ZAMARGU-4260 file (C-alpha; in steps of 0.2 Angstrom, whole numbers, plus 5000, padded with zeros to 4 digits):
<rodrens>
0) 5000/5000/5000 | 5006/5017/4996 | 5005/5031/5008 | 4991/5041/4999 | 4980/5026/4998
5) 4964/5026/5010 | 4955/5011/5017 | 4937/5012/5019 | 4929/5002/5033 | 4912/4995/5030
10) 4903/4996/5047 | 4889/4984/5041 | 4902/4971/5037 | 4911/4972/5053 | 4894/4970/5062
15) 4890/4955/5051 | 4907/4947/5055 | 4905/4950/5074 | 4888/4942/5074 | 4895/4927/5064
20) 4909/4925/5076 | 4897/4925/5091 | 4885/4913/5083 | 4900/4901/5080 | 4905/4903/5098
25) 4887/4899/5103 | 4887/4884/5092 | 4903/4878/5099 | 4895/4877/5116 | 4885/4863/5110
30) 4900/4851/5109 | 4912/4845/5123 | 4928/4842/5113 | 4945/4850/5116 | 4947/4855/5098
35) 4930/4863/5098 | 4935/4872/5115 | 4949/4880/5106 | 4938/4887/5092 | 4925/4892/5105
40) 4938/4903/5113 | 4944/4910/5097 | 4927/4914/5090 | 4922/4922/5107 | 4937/4934/5108
45) 4936/4939/5090 | 4918/4942/5091 | 4919/4953/5106 | 4933/4963/5098 | 4924/4965/5082
50) 4908/4970/5092 | 4918/4984/5101 | 4926/4989/5085 | 4908/4990/5077 | 4902/5001/5092
55) 4917/5013/5090 | 4914/5015/5071 | 4904/5031/5067 | 4887/5028/5058 | 4888/5042/5046
60) 4906/5040/5039 | 4913/5055/5049 | 4925/5054/5063 | 4917/5050/5080 | 4917/5060/5095
65) 4931/5049/5102 | 4943/5056/5089 | 4944/5073/5099 | 4950/5065/5115 | 4966/5073/5121
70) 4981/5063/5126 | 4980/5068/5144 | 4962/5061/5145 | 4967/5045/5136 | 4981/5042/5148
75) 4969/5045/5163 | 4956/5033/5156 | 4970/5019/5153 | 4976/5022/5171 | 4959/5021/5178
80) 4956/5004/5169 | 4973/4998/5176 | 4969/5003/5193 | 4952/4995/5193 | 4958/4979/5186
85) 4971/4978/5200 | 4960/4981/5215 | 4942/4984/5211 | 4935/4985/5228 | 4946/5000/5232
90) 4946/5010/5216 | 4928/5008/5210 | 4920/5018/5224 | 4934/5031/5222 | 4931/5032/5204
95) 4912/5034/5206 | 4915/5048/5218 | 4927/5057/5207 | 4915/5055/5192 | 4900/5062/5202
100) 4911/5077/5208 | 4917/5080/5190 | 4899/5079/5184 | 4893/5093/5195 | 4908/5104/5195
105) 4911/5104/5176 | 4909/5121/5167 | 4892/5124/5158 | 4892/5122/5139 | 4881/5137/5136
110) 4874/5151/5146 | 4856/5149/5151 | 4843/5160/5143 | 4837/5175/5153 | 4819/5173/5160
115) 4806/5185/5158 | 4794/5188/5172 | 4777/5195/5169 | 4767/5203/5182 | 4749/5195/5181
120) 4741/5211/5187 | 4747/5221/5172 | 4748/5208/5159 | 4733/5196/5158 | 4739/5185/5144
125) 4744/5168/5151
</rodrens>
């Protein structure tokens, strides 16, 4: 491939392949053989990765909102995943508390419109 060549990704095809892999994994659960057990694991893992990839692909062909994530945010998310995987009992409540605080202390996206108050004695319209 040359540097100027672009590759288009068909979201529908990724979804079909993910479903096919997950159906294959489900069919492999019907058999109790060591060889089938290997294929069950392969189909399950590939199906889950393709499903996550399908969910990350944009629906309208444009870049998704995840394309605007800064490097600092990405590193923070990766560290949070690592911390929770190491010791979930300690870090899940801490992360929930930080997320709740961040939700309420974040800056507002747009200013609220001003409200007009009417005096019902002078303005009879409802």
